[in-house]
N, C-alpha and C positions, 0 to 999 in steps of 0.2 A: 744072171742071176746077182754072182758076186762082182762084177762090175757096177752093176746098180749101187749096192751095200756100201763100198769105200766112199760115194761122194757125202751120203749120209752123215758119216762119224766124222768125216772131215769138218763140216758144217758145225756140229758139235762143239768140235775140238775151239774152234774160232770163234764162237759165245763165248765159251768159257773163258777165255785169253782174253777178249774183249771188257768181261766184266772183272778183273782182277786189275785191269788198264786202268777202269776208271777209278775204283777203290782207291789205288794209289794216288790217283791224280787228286782224290779229295783231299786225302790226308795229308796230300802235301800243299795243300790250297788253306787247311786249315794252320797248318805249322806256319805258314806265311802270314796267314791273320794271326794268330796269338804273336808273333815275332812282333810284329805291328799294333797291337792293342796295348793299353794304358797297362795291362799285369807286367809288361818288361821292362824297366828300370834301368838305362842304360846297359841294355842288350840281356839282360838278365830277369827272370821269371820273379814275379813277388804274388805267391798267393794270396796276401792279406788282403790283397786289392781285386784278385779271380771272381767275378761273379757268377761263374758257375760254382764254385765253394760257399757261396751263397743262398739262404732261401728268398724267394721273389715275393717281400713281404716289407710292410711299412714300420716293422718293430723297429724301435731305434736300437736294440740287441745287435743288431746285425752291423751298427756301424762300427762294432769294439769287437766283433767274431768274427770266426771261419770255420768252415770243415777241414782239417788239416787229411784226415783221411776219409774220401768219399764213401767209401765202402762201408763207414761207420760213423754215421749222421745223428747217432746220440749225444757223438763227442765232440765242443765246440770247444774252441782254440781261443783265449782272450788274447787280444793283438796288443794290451797295453804292457801284459807280463808274459805274457807267452805258455801258461799254463793250461792245458786242457781241463775241461769242466766236463764232467760224466753227469746227465740229466737236461741234454738239449738245452734253449737259446733261454729261458727260463733261470734257469741252475746259472748260467753267465751272468743275467741281470742280478742275481740277488749275490753273486760272486762281487759283482761292483759296487753294489749298494751296502753291502756288508749288515753284519746283525742277523742272518738266518740261517739258525740251527747249524749245520757242520757244513755251509758254504761258509771257504775262509775268504778273508779278503781281499782283495788284490792287493797289494804292495808295491805297484810302481809308482815311479814318482810322477808321472803323468796323469794320474786320477788324482781329478780336482773333488772340492765338494757339490760345487754347481752341478758336476757327472755325476755324483751319489744319486744328489736328490732328484737331476732326472730321472734315473733308473728306479730310486722309491715310488715316487709318485707315480710311476706309470706299473710299478707292481701293483699299488694301491685302487688303481683309478680300475684295472682290468682284475683285477681278483675276483675267481669265483666267489660268490657267497653263497653259505650253506646254513639252514636253520638251525638253531641252538636249541638244545634245553632250555625251558623256560620257564618261569613261575606260572602257577594256575590262573593267576588275572592277567594274561599277558595274552594276546593274539594269538593263536594258533598261526598265523600266517608272519608274524614277524620275523624277522631277518636282521640278526645282530652281527656286527662286526667282530672280528677276530682283533684286530689292533687299533689304536689310538692314531690316527694319520698324523696327529699332530705331533706325536713323538719322535724325540731324535734316534735318529736309524742307533747310535750308540748307547743309548740306553734303555732301548726296546733289545728283546729277545725272540725274536720271531720264530716258532715250529718249523721245524722242516718239514717239505711237502717230500721227501724224496721218496717214502714209504708208504705203502696203504695204511698200515699201521701208526705212522707219526700223523697222516692225514685225519684220522678219525679223532685220535688225541688231540688234533687242535681244535676243534669244534666243541670241545668240553668247557663250556664256560657256567660258574653257577652265579647267576645275578642276585641272588635273596640275600646273601650274608656280603658282597661287595658288589653291588649293580655296575660300578665301572672300573671295576678291575681287573688287568688283563689274566691270560691263562693261567690257573693256579696246577699245581702240581697234583699227583694221586692223593698223597698223605692230606694236604689241604683242603682236596675237596669230600673227603672221608669227615676229616675233622668237623666237630658241634662247633656251632656258634656259641658266643660268650653266653647268649641268656640262657641257651639249650644245657649248658655245661653247671651254671649257675642255679638253674631249675631242678637239674640233677642231683646237688648237692644238697639240696633243702628235701628231697625225699626221703622213707626211711631206709631205700636198699640203695642209698650211696657206697661208694666205697672209691679213695683213691686213686690213682692212675699207678702202675707203676713207676714209671718214670721219674713221677714226683715221691713215691716211697724208699725208690733208691739214693734219693740226693740228699749229701750228710745233711747233719744238723747244722753244721756251723752256716752253709750256705743260705738257711730256712732264717737262722738267728736273723743273718748280716742286712738279710731285705727287711725284715720286722723291724729292723734296729732304723733301717733309712725310712720304711712309714711311722714309725714313732717319734723321730724327730720331727718331721715335717707336720706330725700334729702340735706336740709341744710347741714348736716356733712360731706356729698361725694361730695356736690357740683354738683349734678345732674340738668340738666338743665328741669325747670319746663314743657318744650314742650313734654317734654318724657312720663306724664303722660297721652297726649292724645293718645299714642299709643294703639293701639287696642292688640297688645302682652300684654303690661303691665296690661291689663283688663284681659286677658285670666289666665296670670300667677297670679293672686291673685285670681281667680276665681278657678282654680287647685287648689292652697293653701288649701282653704277654704272646698274645697269638699275633701281633703287627711283628714283634720281632727288636732285636736291638737298634736304637739309631732313633726311635721315636721319641717327635720334639714336641712336648705338650701346648695349650692355646695359650698364645699371649691375653693379657690384662684385654685390650683393646676386642678382640677375639670374642674374648668371653662376653663383651657387652655388647656386641654392635652384632657381626653376621653371624658368629655361632648363636647368639640367641633367639636370633629370625630362626635357625633352621630347626632349634628346640618345639619354638611356639610352633611352627608346620607341622614340626614330626606328632607335640602330643595333639595339635587339634585334630588329628587323622581319629583319634579314640574319640571322637564326637558319633562317630558312623555308630560303632554299636550301643551309644546313649538314645539314641536315635532312634534306632530297631525298637527297643523299649518303652519309649515315648510315645509309639505310633501303637504298640501292641495292648502296653499297659494303663497308658496316660502319664502324667509327669504333676511332680507340684513344685513353681517358683517359689523360693527360698528369698528371701531380702532383708538386711539389717543396715545400721547406721554405724559409720564409728571415725573419732575424731584421733587423727594419729600426731606425732611429735611437733608438728609445723604448724598445727590448727587448720587443716584441711581435714574438711568433712569427708569420708568416702564412704559410700554406699555401695556393698556389695549384691551380687545377683547369683542364686546359685538353683541347680534343679535336680530335685531328688526324684528316683523312680527305686525299683527293683535291680536294674543295673549298678546302680549308685549313686552319689553324687560327684556333679560336674561343675566346675566354676565357670560362669560364663564371661563376665569380665566387672570391675568397679569402675563408679562415675564419682568424678569430682565434683561434689555440690555445693563448694565452699562458698562460692557467688551467687547461691541460691536461698532464698529460703522456703524452710522443710517443710513447708504448711501440706495439707492434704492432697491438693491439686496439683503442686509438683511430684508427690510421690505417685499420686495417680499415674501421670501421664508414664514417670519412668517405668512404671511397672506395665503399661499397657504397653508401651513401645516393645518392651522382652516379651512380652507374651507375642506376640504379631509376629514376631522374630521368631520365638520356637513354634507357631504354628497355634493358631487359638482353639481350633478342635482337639488338640495334646492335652492342653494346662487343665487340670482338672480342679486345681487350689490354689491359691496365693497364701503360703505363711508367714505371716511379719512377727515381732514383739507386741507386747500389749499398751503401746503408747497411744492419747490421745488421737496425734495426726495421722498415725497409722490405720487405725480405728476408721475414722474419717476417707482417709483413703481406699481402705474396703470398701465400704459404704459405694464409694462412687464410681470402684469398679467393676461391684456387683450390679450397681445399675446400667454402665454402659455395654457389660458383657454379660447378659441374662443366664447362661448356661456355666459360666466359673461361681467357686464359692470361694469367699476369705475366709479363712480359718485363724484364730491368735496362739501365739507357740503355747503347748502347754506343756513344755519345761520351765519355762516362764513363769507359770501360773503355779506348778510345784512347786518352785522356789520361794513365791512369794509365800507360799503356805507355810515352808519350813520357817522362812521368817518370823512368821507373824507368830507360829508354834515356841519360836526360841525365845521371842521377847516375852509369855507370859512368865510370871513370876516365879511358879514351879520350877521353870526350867531354866530362867534365868540365871539364879544362884547356881546349880551345878556346872553349867558350859562354863559361866567366869572361874568357877575354882577349878575345873578341869583344864581350861586354858593356862590359870596360874600355875600347874605341875608341868604342862607340857615347855611351856614357856621356861621355867626356873631347870627344868634337866636339859635344855639344849642350848641354855646360855652359860652352862657348867661343862668343860671337856671331859673331863675325869667321868664325873656323874652319868653325862653321856654314852662314855665307853662305856661302862658297867651297866646301864641298862641295857644298851644292844647285847652285851654277852648274857644276859638273864632272857631277855626276848628276843633273841634272835633274828633283830630288825630293828624297825623304827616305831614309834607310836602313833607321831601323826600322818595321817592319810591326807595326802592334799589331792582336791578336786578341782573339777572346772568351774566352780560357783564356790562361795564365800560360803551358804549356808547347809550345803552337803557338805562340805571340810568339816565345819562343825561337830556332825552327827555322824560322819565315819569317823570322825577322830574318838569320840564316845565310844563307839564300836569297837574301836580300834583300844582302847584304854579299858573299857569291860572286859576283852578277852583276852588282854595282858594284867587282870589285875594281881592276881597273885604272885606273879614274879614282882611288879610293882611292890607289890607290897614286900616283899622277902627284899628285895633292893634295901629299902626302910625301915629294916631291924639289921642290917650285917652289918661286918666290921668295917668296910669300907664307905658304908655312912655314918655310922656312931665315930670312927676314928680321921673323921673330916669337919674340916672348921666352919664349912657351912652347918652342919650340924647345929652348931650353936649360934647363928645369927636369927633373926626375927622371919625371915623370909623363909629360910630352913626347915625351921621348926612348924610354921604355917603349912607348907605343903608336906611333911611327916605326919600332920594332923590329920588331911586331907586326905592322904592315901588310905589311911589306918583306920578310916570313918566309917561304918557300917551305913549311917544315916547318909553317905556320900554317895555312895555306891548304889543303895536303894534310890535313891534321886536320878541316878544316870540310868537305873533301869527302865522308870519311867520315863526318861526320855527318851530311850531307845522302842520302848513297848508304841509312842507316840510317833514316832518319825520313820520305825522300820518300816512300816506297809506303803507309806508316800515315797522311803527313797526305792522300793520294788518300781511302782510306776514310774517313780523318773528313769529309774536306770532303762526300761525299756522305750519312753518317748525320746531319750540322750541316744540311744543306740539304732543308727540308721542304716543297719546292716538286712533290719530284717522288720518290714510294716508294720508300725503299730497304730493304726488306723482304726481296725479292726477288733483290739483287743485292749485300748484304755479304758473305753466303760466298762467292761467286766472288770478291770483291776479295779477301778477306783472304787465300785460297789466293794468288792472284794476286799479291799485297803480300810473303808469306814466299816464291815463288820467287822475286821479284825478288830481293829480300836477299840470299840465299844466292847469287844470280848476282855480286852486288856485291863478297862477302868471300869468293869461290872460291879468291883465292891462298891459299898453304900458310902466310905471315905471318900472317892473320886469321882463321885457323879460331879460334881462343881468342874471340877477339872475338865471332865469329858465333854460337860456340853460347851466349855470355853472352845474346846479341842474341834467339836463340830460344826460350831458355830461358823469358825474361820474357815472350814474346810467348805462348807456349803456357802458359804457367801463367796470365796473366789470363784470356786468351781460351776454356781449358778450363775454368775454376772461374766464369768470369759468364759466360760468352755459349754455351756447348755447349747450346744452346736447340733443340728439335724444331720449333719454329715457324719455325725461319732455313732450316734444312733442305724443310720443307713449301713455302716459298717459290721455294728456287731449284729444287725439283723441278718448279715450277709456272710457273717462265720459260722459257720455249720458247727463247731465246736461247743460255740457258747449257746447260741441260738436257740439249737433245739433241743438243748438241756432244759432252756426255760418252760419250752413247749411242750417235754415230758415231765414236769414239773406243774403244769397247768398254772404257771403265773399267767393268768391273762391281761394283768393290770401290764407288767412288762412287756409282755408280747405285742400287746395293743398298741404300748408306747414306741416300742421301735420299728411296728409296722407303718404306723405315722412319719415316723421321721424318716422310713426308705420312701412311701411314695411324697415326701416332700421335695424329696432330692429325684425322685425320678420324675416327678412334674417339671424341675425345673432344667434339668441338664438334659430331657430327651424332649426334642421340639415336633418330632414328628408324630401324630396321634396314632397311627397305627401300629406302629413300634412299640409306644408306651402301653396300648391295651396287652400286646403280646408278652411284652413282659411282665405287666400286671399277673396275666394270666398263669405265667411260668413262675411267678412270684409264688404264686397259691398252691402248685404241684410242691414246689419247692418247701413249703411251710410244711406242708404232709406228707413229703417223702411220698409223694405220689406220681404216676407218669413215667417211660421209659428210663429216663435216667436218674432219676434220684429214689427211685425204687429200686436199684439195682443192689445187691447184696453185698457186691466188694467197696460201693460210694457210703451205703451204711455203716458197712466196718470198719472204714477209712474216717467217718465221721469227725473225732476227737485226736486220733493221731496225727493226722496229715494237717499242714498249714493250710490256709484258707485259699491262697493264690494257686497253688499246687491242686487243693480237691475241687476247684471250678476249675481247674484247665483238662484235668482228669476227667473230670464227670459231670460237665454242663455241657459238651458239647452237643447234646439233643435238644437244651434250649438254649439254642446260638446266640440269640437278644439278649436273655440276661446272664449270659455268660460274657459276651462282651461289657454289658454295664457292671458286672461284678466286678470285674478285671480292673478296672479303673477307680471302684471306690475302695476296696480289700487291699489295694496294691500303696497307698498314700501312706506318708510318713505323717507325724502330728507336731513336728515340733521344727524350729530353724536351727537347731544346735550346729548343723552345717556352717553356720555365717559366724557362729561365736569360736569355732575350732578354725575357719580362716581368719580372723581376725591373730592370732595368734600368728599365722605363719606371716603376716603384714609387719606385725611386730616382730617378728625373728629376722626379718629382711629390713624393715625401716630402723634401723638403731640409730642412737646418734653419730656415728661416724658416717653412716650413708643416708643422711637425710636429705642430702641434697639432689638423690636422686628423681628424674623426672617423672613425673604420674605415667607416660606410658612405658618405661622401662621398668619402674616399678608394677604396673599390671601384668606386663608380659612374664618378669620373675614370678609372680605370685601366681598366673597361671600355670606357667612351668611345673614347679613345686607341688602345688596342691592339688592338682589334677592326677600328678604320678604318684603323689602319698597315697590318694584316696585310692586307687587303684591298686597300688601296693596292698595298702589297709585291709581291702575287701578279699584282694586273693590270700591273704594271711587269714583273716578270719573265716575262710570257705575251708582252708586248709587245716583249720585247727577248730573245725566244727567239733561240737560236744564238750571243749575245752572251757572252764569257768574265762570269764572274760567282763569286767569292773569299764564300763563305757564313762563310769563316772569319776573313776580314778585315774591324773595323771600318770604318765609312765613316769617322768623325770621328776625327781623330790625338791620342790618348790622350797624353797628356804622365805621366801617373801611372802611370809603367809602370818596371821595374826597368832597361829600354834607354834612357832617357832622362832625361836633367834634367828638374827638375821645375819649373821656369822656364818660364811661359806664356807660348809666342813663338808667334804664328800660322803655319802653316805655307802653303807654298805651293809652286806649282811641279807639275809631272808627273813621269811616271820615266824616264828614258832611260839613254844611257850616250857617251860622246864621249872616245873613244882612238886615238890613231893615233900608238904610238910606232915609236921605231927598232931600239932596244935590249930584247933580253926580259928578263923579271923575276928570272930565276934568273941572270943576268949582275949585277944588281944587287943582289940578295938575297948575293951571294960578295962585292961590291965592298964593300958596308959591312958585313958581317959580323952582321946581322940574326940569322939563325939560330943564328947562334954566341952571340951576345948571351946570345940567350931560353936557349938551352941552358946559359949558365954561371948563371944563376938557379936551375936547381935545386941549386946547389954547396951546402956544409954554409953555414950562415951565423955570421957573424963576431958578438962582443959587442955589445950592442945600442948602449954608448955610441961606437961606432966611428963618425969620422967620415965616412972613405971614401965615394963615390958609387957604392954597392951597389942593384941593380936590387932591384924586391921578388920575393917567391917567390910559389906559387900561391895561399896562402894569404891575403894579402895583396892578392891581386888586388880583393876587394869591401872590405877591411877600411877602407881609408882614401879615397873615391872622390874628397875634393874636398884632396888633398895639396899641388896647385899654385894651392889658392884665393887666395895672397897675388902671386899675378901675374896683371897684369889684361892682356889682349890690343887693348885699347883705347891703348895710346899706345909701340905701335912704331915704331922709328924710320923704318922704310921702310914706313909702312903704305900707299904707295898701290901698292906695288909688288905684282905678280899676272899671271900666265899664262893671262888669262882670254881667251879666243878663240882658242886657239890648240888644243883639241880640241874645235872644232863640226863637226856636220854625218854624223859617224860613229854607226853603229847598233850596238846592242849584241848583245854575242856570241850567241847562242843554242849551250848547252850540253846536256850528259845530265842536268842537274837542272830545265830549262826545262818544266815540264808544263803547257804555256798556259795558267797563273793569272798 
């Protein structure tokens, strides 16, 4: 057994020896192959060309890198500079391309621009795409690139992808504030947009930031001075600083940082103007939603500019606001009914024939004829004249009555005298704490609003003309000065002013409603006119005023019945629950029947489907008698008078859906084309003598941007100031170019108020100085014109020679320092019957 085991052990040893010999031979052969391979240069080993030290890949990065240590393949050494790069072959390519986070750029002299571009393009093309944070309107599958492919590597800072945290940060991109911007810092992502900052500034809870509070006052003063110098140097109106867009632009510049280069004149006139038009056009979407829901009013008006071009404006009004569509240069056309009807019809088709409920224009004969043609072509639409224009003509006719013409001329004499002399004007402002003249959108509204202002400030005015400042002034000794003195101290004059206000005040209230386009006026106009007529009748109920009352009512009835007797006004009043149901409760069958007839006329014209008409008619009977599941609701009845007609129908008309839809289209209408009048002021502001070479296309684009953005801001401000008094008739800026003020351009100042604390009654002062008696003497027959006696002017001369005291200066008074300022401070204005809250 022992002899047999020995040969077996020898066999195992032999096998082991054979294996060792074979391994030795293989290693020797590999060494010989390595020696003979390209990795050997002049008999020396070169690892940069060793294929065993590079991955088997088509990645171009392996042309310039290798594994120096085969046991650590995460570290790739750059062949160009010999510096190892931790992070794999991608980090090596970032090292060669440069501009990627903490990957240091290769400093080798052999690195060329072509090589860097090759690496950068490969990185961009093979970059992993990640879904980023998107806006609500973006598609959920949208993928946004992190970097701009076209940007130079030296100008772009690419986030490093070395850690997971850095990779996550590199995907954050907020496209809302800056859609094309590169990655933002964490602070920039948390920062509010300029629009949000300014909106917060207008809120009641606004507080300045800590950084702004800690800024030294000198820095703030320096920035203020730079803006001030720009305003002064370029002659920019100071009111522009109150525009919200001005503050947004300043905030956007601050967030941009140092180095911002403002746009050039070319950019302002061409590329940026086109972008502004495109941006402003996006607001049309909100208006179109309102047009679909409520219907709309197409407004149009014509205007001739400084170059003799006749421009026709087209605007659209709805509860969302007034939107400027465009203007048309119709200089080469005859402005007859056919041309105007064609232009209007073209705009109606662009808006949508089913959306346009009415067309409102002025009361010119050509527009009336165009309206009739439109109503024949489009049977579901109405043409209505401008209610503001009609009321303005009423005020004009009333102002021409002899009983009102005289006090208006005398009042104008007082204001022009005061505004023509600086010292008297300054003293007047000290006593009244403001101005007398109330510039309005129209001439006749200006007259009556100024009369109201004079009556409100009559005590400070009287105290002015009995003060030392007046008695010691040379103007007091002139014929014109004595005339104004007598007017102001005359009780007869103030009584006639009160008659003017009693006749015009109720009409001005109606004019305010139809002229203010924030609130639909159609359902209110007919009721307000009825109330105004009743109030005027009560004001002139005395026997001595019967003749004057008859003349006033003849003017109102003639204008209103001839122009505004329109079924659309009756239908709107029928659908105004706060006004109509009060007539039903009062059993005013005549008024109710008339309004119901107007409603049926409008229903038969606007609703073509017979079945729908029947449903609306039946639902209208339920509404009139407050029955049915919707109209008998306790909350609906409770809010009849307190809620706006639009809100009431939207809240409680849902169970009578056909009538609700019809009512929305009627009670949401405006009653005037005042938006066109406001737009002409925008044209006039832009198309000045210095800019009268503007082409119509550019002029139209500028007005499009300016008007629509102003109207949007205006409606936002009105909604923010809901409940606060606002007079749409009064211009925001003082207008020196009107017949109630001198044409000297002196800046206005101060607010409104009245300071008076007198011991005597003004009736006693009038009797003491004989003011009324002096005015009555002016109506006596005039003597020969060559008479040298001091005789007062008659009424026809009130306006004939407004500068008859031009040779007298009030700047060289013997008693220049005398004044009674400070004697009438602290008293409140007297609220009388003519104070209507504005």
